Every structure is written in C-alpha cells, then in structure tokens.
C-alpha positions as CSV (number, residue, x, y, z in Angstrom):
1,M,-18.6,1.9,-1.1
2,A,-19.1,4.9,1.1
3,P,-19.2,4.5,4.9
4,A,-22.9,4.3,6.2
5,T,-22.4,5.1,9.8
6,A,-20.8,7.7,11.9
7,T,-18.4,5.2,13.3
8,E,-17.5,4.0,9.8
9,V,-16.7,7.6,8.7
10,A,-14.6,8.1,11.8
11,L,-12.5,4.9,11.2
12,N,-12.1,5.9,7.6
13,L,-10.8,9.4,8.5
14,A,-8.5,7.8,11.1
15,R,-7.1,5.6,8.5
16,L,-6.6,8.5,6.0
17,A,-4.9,10.5,8.8
18,R,-2.5,7.5,9.3
19,D,-1.9,7.3,5.5
20,L,-1.2,11.0,5.4
21,D,1.3,10.8,8.3
22,Q,3.1,8.0,6.6
23,T,3.3,9.8,3.3
24,V,4.5,12.9,4.8
25,R,7.4,10.9,6.5
26,A,8.1,9.2,3.2
27,L,8.1,12.6,1.5
28,E,10.8,13.8,4.1
29,T,13.0,10.9,3.3
30,A,12.6,11.2,-0.4
31,D,13.1,14.9,-0.4
32,R,16.5,14.5,1.4
33,D,17.5,11.7,-0.9
34,A,16.7,13.9,-4.0
35,T,18.7,16.8,-2.6
36,E,21.6,14.5,-1.9
37,K,21.5,13.0,-5.4
38,R,21.2,16.4,-7.1
39,A,24.2,17.6,-5.2
40,A,26.2,14.5,-6.1
41,F,25.2,14.9,-9.7
42,D,26.2,18.6,-9.8
43,L,29.6,17.9,-8.1
44,A,30.3,14.9,-10.4
45,F,29.3,17.0,-13.5
46,S,31.7,19.8,-12.4
47,R,34.6,17.3,-11.8
48,A,34.0,15.6,-15.2
49,F,33.9,19.0,-17.0
50,L,37.1,20.1,-15.4
51,A,38.8,16.8,-16.2
52,A,37.8,16.8,-19.8
53,E,39.9,18.3,-22.6
54,G,39.0,20.3,-25.6
55,S,36.5,23.1,-26.3
56,V,34.1,24.1,-23.9
57,D,31.2,22.4,-25.8
58,R,33.2,19.2,-26.0
59,R,34.0,19.3,-22.3
60,K,30.4,19.9,-21.5
61,H,29.1,17.0,-23.5
62,E,31.9,14.6,-22.1
63,A,30.6,15.7,-18.7
64,V,27.0,14.9,-19.6
65,V,28.0,11.6,-20.9
66,A,30.2,10.8,-17.8
67,T,27.5,11.8,-15.4
68,H,24.4,10.4,-17.1
69,Q,23.6,7.8,-14.4
70,Q,23.9,10.2,-11.6
71,R,21.6,12.7,-13.4
72,L,19.0,10.0,-14.0
73,E,19.2,8.9,-10.4
74,A,18.6,12.6,-9.4
75,D,15.7,13.0,-11.8
76,V,14.0,9.9,-10.6
77,A,14.4,10.9,-6.9
78,D,12.8,14.4,-7.9
79,A,10.0,12.5,-9.6
80,L,9.3,10.6,-6.4
81,V,9.2,13.7,-4.4
82,R,6.6,15.1,-6.9
83,H,4.6,11.9,-6.7
84,L,4.5,12.0,-2.9
85,R,3.5,15.6,-2.9
86,R,0.5,14.7,-5.2
87,R,-0.3,11.7,-3.0
88,I,-0.5,14.1,0.0
89,D,-2.7,16.5,-1.8
90,A,-5.0,13.7,-2.8
91,T,-5.2,12.3,0.7
92,K,-6.0,15.8,2.1
93,V,-8.9,16.0,-0.4
94,R,-10.2,12.6,0.6
95,I,-10.0,13.7,4.3
96,D,-12.1,16.8,3.4
97,V,-14.6,14.7,1.5
98,G,-14.8,12.3,4.5
99,R,-15.5,15.2,6.9
100,S,-18.2,16.4,4.7
101,Y,-19.7,13.0,4.3
102,G,-19.4,12.6,8.1
103,A,-21.4,15.8,8.7
104,A,-24.0,14.6,6.3
105,V,-24.4,11.3,8.2
106,R,-24.6,13.1,11.4
107,A,-27.1,15.4,10.2
108,E,-29.2,12.6,8.9
109,L,-29.0,10.9,12.3
110,A,-30.1,14.0,14.1
111,L,-33.1,14.1,11.8
112,G,-33.9,10.5,12.8
113,G,-32.7,8.9,9.6
114,Q,-32.9,5.1,9.4
115,D,-29.6,4.5,7.4
116,G,-27.2,5.4,10.3
117,E,-26.5,4.2,13.7
118,P,-29.3,4.5,16.2
C-alpha cells in the first residue's frame, strides 16, 4: 500500500536511503572479496598449470580440475557483486518513485485535498 501522507512518504524515503547506504557498503565488501577470490583462483590455476606434466592441453585441463573449487568461489563472489548492483539500481528507482509520489501528495495537499495531512 502506498503512503498516504507527506510524513509517510518522507519516512519511506528515509528507510530507502538507509537501505541504499547498507547495500552500497555490502557491495564494497563483496567487490573486495570477489577481487581477492579471482586473484587467488588465477594464482592457483597458474601454479597448477606449471606443476602439471604433459602436453599444454593436458596441463591446462589438470589445472582446471585442480582449481575448480576456487573458480566456483570466485564466480559466486562475482554473482553476489552483480546482485548487489542490481539491488542498488532497484532501490534508486524506488527512491525516484517515492520522490514523485511525494510531490503528488504535496500538490494534493496544496490544493486542499482531503486524503493527506491537514
């Protein structure tokens, strides 16, 4: 249900701003984690490749198998970063909608509407 008063709109916008701030902080942490996991995977892959024996293709595939878990962790960390970015974008849209709705509520109040605060 949409907020009906200017106060409710303001409270909703304040809550959305807090949500946005928390998500931005979570994104910062997740982005660093993803970067570290991607670097750890790259290093582990290189070490596994260099330690393997045989043809280049065989060494490459042995390195893929040996570093599968690290690759998966890096990919999951990247997915979390993408999710948080989408969540930030969605929250920004909700804030914009709330601002527009607030302007409509204020305009109705200015015209003497009965649905808002006196």
